[in-house]
Every structure is written in C-alpha cells, then in structure tokens.
C-alpha positions in Angstrom: 154.6 122.1 163.6 158.0 121.2 162.5 156.5 119.7 159.3 154.5 122.8 158.6 157.5 125.0 159.2 159.5 123.0 156.8 156.7 123.1 154.2 156.5 126.9 154.4 160.2 127.2 154.0 160.1 125.0 150.9 157.1 127.1 149.4 159.1 130.2 150.1 162.1 128.9 148.2 159.9 127.8 145.4 158.0 131.1 145.1 161.3 133.1 145.1 162.9 130.8 142.6 163.6 132.2 139.1 161.4 129.7 137.4 158.3 130.6 139.5 158.9 134.3 139.0 159.1 134.0 135.2 155.9 132.0 135.0 153.6 134.2 137.2 155.4 137.5 137.3 155.5 138.2 133.6 152.6 137.6 131.3 152.7 137.3 127.5 153.4 140.4 125.5 150.1 142.2 124.7 149.4 142.3 121.0 148.8 145.7 119.5 148.4 147.5 116.3 151.2 149.8 115.1 150.9 153.6 114.6 153.1 153.6 111.4 151.5 156.5 109.4 154.4 158.9 108.3 153.8 162.5 109.2 152.1 164.8 106.7 154.4 166.7 104.4 155.0 170.4 104.9 153.2 173.1 102.8 150.3 171.0 101.6 147.9 173.0 99.5 144.1 172.6 98.7 142.8 169.2 97.3 139.6 170.0 99.1 137.5 168.1 96.6 139.6 165.0 96.9 139.6 165.2 100.6 135.9 165.4 100.6 135.7 162.2 98.6 137.9 160.4 101.2 135.6 161.8 103.9 132.5 160.5 102.1 134.1 157.0 101.7 135.1 157.0 105.4 131.5 157.8 106.4 130.0 154.7 104.7 129.5 152.1 107.6 128.1 149.3 105.4 131.4 147.4 105.0 135.2 147.8 104.9 136.1 150.6 102.6 138.9 150.3 99.9 139.9 153.6 98.3 142.5 153.8 95.5 144.0 157.3 94.9 145.4 157.2 91.4 147.3 159.6 89.3 150.5 160.0 87.4 153.8 159.8 89.4 154.6 163.1 91.1 151.1 164.4 91.3 150.9 164.2 95.1 149.1 160.9 95.9 151.3 160.2 98.9 151.1 163.7 100.2 147.2 163.5 100.1 146.9 160.2 101.9 149.4 161.3 104.6 147.8 164.7 105.1 144.2 163.3 105.2 145.3 160.2 107.3 146.9 162.2 110.0 144.0 164.6 110.2 141.6 161.6 110.8 143.8 159.0 112.7 142.8 160.1 116.2 139.0 160.5 115.7 138.4 157.8 113.1 141.3 155.3 113.4 142.3 155.2 117.0 143.0 151.5 117.1 146.1 151.9 114.8 147.5 152.7 111.5 149.3 150.3 109.2 151.7 151.6 106.6 153.4 149.7 103.7 155.1 151.0 100.6 155.4 148.4 97.8 157.9 150.4 95.8 160.3 150.7 98.8 159.9 146.9 99.5 160.8 146.1 95.9 163.9 148.3 96.1 165.0 146.3 99.1 164.7 143.1 97.1 161.3 141.9 95.7 159.1 140.2 98.4 156.0 138.2 97.8 152.8 139.7 99.3 152.6 136.8 101.8 156.1 137.6 103.1 155.1 141.2 103.6 151.9 140.2 105.4 153.9 137.8 107.6 156.3 140.6 108.4 153.4 142.9 109.5 151.8 140.2 111.6 155.1 139.4 113.3 155.3 143.1 114.4 151.7 143.0 115.7 151.3 139.8 117.4 154.9 138.4 117.6 157.1 136.2 115.3 156.2 133.0 117.3 152.6 133.4 116.5 153.2 133.4 112.7 156.4 131.4 112.2 154.5 128.2 111.4 151.4 129.7 109.7 151.1 128.6 106.1 151.0 131.5 103.6 147.5 130.7 102.5 146.3 131.1 106.2 148.0 134.5 106.7 145.1 136.7 105.4 142.7 134.8 107.9 145.0 135.4 110.7 145.4 139.1 109.8 141.6 139.4 109.6 141.2 137.7 113.0 143.5 140.2 114.7 142.0 143.3 112.9 138.4 142.3 113.1 135.9 145.1 114.2 138.8 147.5 114.9 138.9 151.1 113.7 142.2 151.1 111.7 143.7 152.8 108.7 145.7 150.7 106.3 147.7 152.7 103.9 149.3 150.9 101.0 151.6 152.9 98.7 152.4 152.2 95.1 150.3 149.1 94.5 149.9 147.7 91.0 147.0 145.4 91.3 144.1 144.5 93.7 146.0 141.2 94.5 148.4 143.3 96.6 145.5 145.1 98.5 143.3 142.1 99.2 145.3 140.3 101.9 145.4 143.7 104.0 141.7 144.3 104.0 140.4 143.8 107.5 136.9 142.6 108.3 135.7 145.8 109.9 133.2 148.4 108.7 135.0 151.1 110.8 138.3 150.5 109.0 139.6 152.0 105.8 142.2 150.7 103.2 143.7 153.6 101.4 146.0 152.7 98.5 147.9 154.9 96.1 148.7 153.8 92.6 149.9 155.2 89.2 147.5 152.7 87.5 143.9 153.6 86.8 142.6 150.0 86.1 142.7 148.5 89.5 139.4 146.8 90.2 137.8 143.8 92.0 134.8 141.6 91.3 134.2 141.0 95.1 135.1 144.3 96.8 133.7 147.7 95.9 136.5 150.2 95.2 136.2 153.9 95.3 138.6 155.6 92.9 139.8 159.1 93.7 141.7 160.4 90.6 144.3 163.1 91.4 145.1 165.6 88.7 147.7 168.4 88.3 147.4 171.6 90.4 145.8 174.6 88.8 147.8 177.8 88.4 146.8 179.3 91.7 147.6 176.2 93.8 150.8 175.7 91.9 151.9 179.3 92.8 150.7 178.9 96.4 152.8 175.7 96.8 155.9 177.1 95.1 156.0 180.3 97.3 155.3 178.5 100.5 158.3 176.1 99.9 160.6 178.7 98.4 159.8 181.8 100.7 157.5 180.7 103.4 154.8 182.9 102.1 151.3 182.3 100.9 150.1 183.0 97.4 148.3 186.1 98.5 151.3 187.4 100.5 153.8 186.9 97.6 152.0 189.5 95.5 152.7 192.1 98.2 156.2 191.1 99.1 158.0 190.2 95.8 158.5 192.6 92.8 156.1 192.0 90.0 158.8 190.9 87.5 159.9 188.1 90.0 156.4 186.9 90.4 156.2 186.8 86.5 159.4 184.7 86.5 157.9 182.3 89.0 154.9 181.8 86.7 157.3 181.0 83.9 159.0 178.4 86.1 155.7 176.8 86.9 155.0 176.4 83.2 157.8 173.9 83.1 156.4 171.9 86.2 153.2 170.9 84.4 151.2 171.2 87.7 153.1 168.3 89.3 153.6 169.1 93.1 156.9 166.9 93.1 158.4 169.1 90.4 157.1 172.3 91.9 158.7 171.4 95.3 161.9 170.5 93.6 162.2 173.8 91.8 161.2 175.8 94.9 163.7 173.9 97.0 166.5 175.0 94.6 165.5 178.6 95.3 165.1 178.1 98.9 168.6 176.6 99.3 170.1 179.6 97.4 171.3 177.3 94.6 170.1 180.1 92.4 169.7 183.7 93.2 166.3 184.4 91.8 163.3 182.9 90.0 164.7 184.5 86.9 168.0 182.5 87.1 166.1 179.4 87.8 163.9 179.9 84.7 167.1 180.4 82.6 168.4 177.1 83.8 165.2 175.4 82.8 165.2 177.1 79.4 168.6 175.7 78.8 167.3 172.3 79.6 165.1 172.0 76.5 161.9 173.3 78.0 161.5 170.3 80.3 162.0 170.4 84.1 162.8 166.8 84.1 165.9 167.2 81.9 167.4 169.9 84.2 170.4 168.4 86.0 169.1 169.5 89.3 165.9 167.5 88.7 167.5 164.1 88.5 165.9 163.1 91.8 162.5 164.2 90.7 162.8 162.1 87.6 163.8 159.0 89.5 161.0 159.5 92.0 158.4 159.9 89.2 159.6 156.8 87.4 160.2 154.3 90.2 156.6 153.0 89.7 157.3 152.0 86.2 158.7 148.6 85.4 162.0 148.6 83.5 160.4 147.8 80.1 158.1 150.8 80.3 160.8 153.1 81.7 163.1 152.3 78.8 160.2 153.0 76.5 159.5 156.3 78.1 163.1 157.3 77.7 162.9 156.2 74.1 160.3 158.9 73.4 163.3 161.3 73.3 164.0 160.0 69.8 160.7 161.3 68.5 160.9 164.6 66.5 157.3 165.2 67.3 155.1 164.1 70.3 152.8 162.0 68.2 153.7 158.6 66.7 152.1 155.4 65.4 152.6 152.0 67.0 154.8 151.0 64.0 157.1 153.9 64.6 157.2 153.2 68.3 157.9 149.5 67.6 160.9 150.5 65.5 162.2 152.9 68.1 161.8 150.4 70.9 163.2 147.4 68.9 160.0 145.3 69.4 157.1 144.1 67.3 153.8 146.0 67.1 152.2 143.6 69.5 154.9 144.4 72.1 154.6 148.2 71.4 150.8 147.9 71.9 151.3 146.3 75.3 153.8 149.0 76.4 151.5 151.8 75.1 148.6 150.4 77.0 150.6 150.3 80.3 152.0 153.9 79.7 148.5 155.0 79.1 147.4 153.6 82.5 150.2 155.6 84.0 149.0 158.7 82.3 152.3 159.2 80.2 150.6 158.9 76.8 147.1 159.8 75.6 145.2 157.9 72.9 142.7 159.2 70.4 141.0 155.8 70.2 141.5 152.2 71.7 144.6 150.4 70.9 143.6 148.5 67.8 145.9 149.0 64.8 149.6 149.8 64.0 148.5 153.3 62.8 147.2 154.2 66.2 148.3 157.8 67.0 149.9 158.0 70.4 150.7 161.3 72.0 153.3 161.9 74.7 152.0 163.9 77.6 
C-alpha cells in the first residue's frame, strides 16, 4: 500500500507539472482562413450589368473560376469587387476571404510573388509550417490548405497571370477575383472571364456626385436644389469623364465646404485648363489613377502635355519622350492596354496616329 501511495503521489506531481500541462492542456493552433475583404465603399451606384456577369461566373460549378475586372485607373474596379464580394461573402464564400493588393505591396518594397504567398500561408497555418518550404512548393501547400473550400480570393492591381496563378485554389466553389488596368491578361491553362468596366453614364455620374456631396439621390436632387445649381453640377461632371474616382473627389470638395457651390467648383476646374486632373485639389486623384503605371509609362503620360493636339505619330512621340521609334511603340502599346491612348490601327509604323484619351 505504501508503494501504491507513493506512486499516486508521484503521478500527481507529474500531472500537475508545467511540462505535462503544456503537452496535454493546450493543442496546436487551429489553422483557419482569414476574413480580409475590406468593407464596401459608401455610395456605390449601379453596375448592375457587371455584377450580373460576376454572378454568372460564380454560378459555374465546373472548376475554380478566375475573373479579371479590367478598366482604366479610377473607373471603379476596386469599388465593384468590394461591393459584390461583401454581398456574397456569407452565402457563397463562408470559408473565408483572402485579400491582396499588389500595388500596396510594391509601395512597401517590391516583393516576389513567392514571398507574398508565403506571408499569406504564414497567417493561415502558422509561420513554422512554411518557414522551410521551398518557394516552388508554396503553391502546392496553398492548394492543399484551400482545397474544396468555398473562398473568395481578391487580388488587386495585378499585371499578369503569373501573379494570379499561385493563389488559385483547387476548389470549384471558390472564386478568384482580380482587378487590373491591363486588358491582355490571359492563360493557356485556365479559363479567364473578363469583365470590362467602362465609365459611368450621365445619370449614374449625377447620382454618385449628389450622394457624396449632399447625401441625396439623383431623383431627389432635382427637387431640392435650384435648377441652375444642377446645371453647374452637370458642367462639373463633364470634367470628370465618367470616372467614379474623379467624381468622388470633386463631390468631396463640395461636401467638405472647400467651395461654396457647384458653380464655384466649376470655375476652379475651368481655370485648370479643362482637366479635372490638373486642378490642384485633384493631386490625390491623379496619383491614385497613375499608381498602376510603371515609371516609364507614367513619364510618357506626363509628356503628352507637350502635344499641341491630342493626336501624334510614333515619330513625334519618340522625339518628345527622348527614345527611338521602337521604344515609343512599346510605350504606346502599354498605354493602349491601360486605356490612356486609342489607336486607329495596330502598332506597325512610325506614322501610326495615336490619340490621347
């Protein structure tokens, strides 16, 4: 009996020891997918046709869906994916939502895609699980963890399919939703649905402006504001070119009482050479619209200010940009992908007319 008593006492000491409590009292952390999707922006208007296309893509259960929402900077790509994603995240993507902005990552110091994927996996399954994983094995590890889950992967400001591919899960109930200023993103192995986003029409532009500036709908503003003020709003909107980012910026100036009326705001824009982006108050809008351009193309876009007319040949552009015709052709092709210039024919000769949009 003495031996048994001593053994029980020893067992009690062992069970109550810190080592034993750590081993059996606390299990390993449970891996989980994040809920990273940012909230939808306020005062979102229409885009019913594009939202319908996203809904159709989501309904396809044959394989993992990849959708690229493309359009020129400032046209509302981010606003669309955040609005639609938040509407569907509970019913369609209850296992989680992954969000990554390539432009923000580059601003913080350019990171290879493998490093960005490792960072996401570290958040989801812990840094120890990926610390020794080779870069080439990271996509497989990501697919293993996300396989057959219902998740939404939002990738902002991508420039090629190579940035999308590592984040595509092996799950027909998941959706990869990317935004890009490029219109030429494609893949030989994965079917990509393109949703091209255009400028807002007159009615939607007015609706967005008055919602941001006054908290009214487009229908209410006709009853509340004087007719001449509504006419001035339409004049302001002519400078915004149907771009939601520019419309929001102009409306915010009015909402914050930096001008007293739409008429005064219109006068400011008129003094800014007919271009909302040259108005001093619009510096932030210009930077936001151009952050997706590489420095070479951004310098070229700024060089268009030297043109006396909006149309020029490759030879003229080469002279303005200080490059040869071949370099000018490459820049024009990229600016064409972004929607900054339009071409009457494929880039083929030095006499190609290039029109600034």
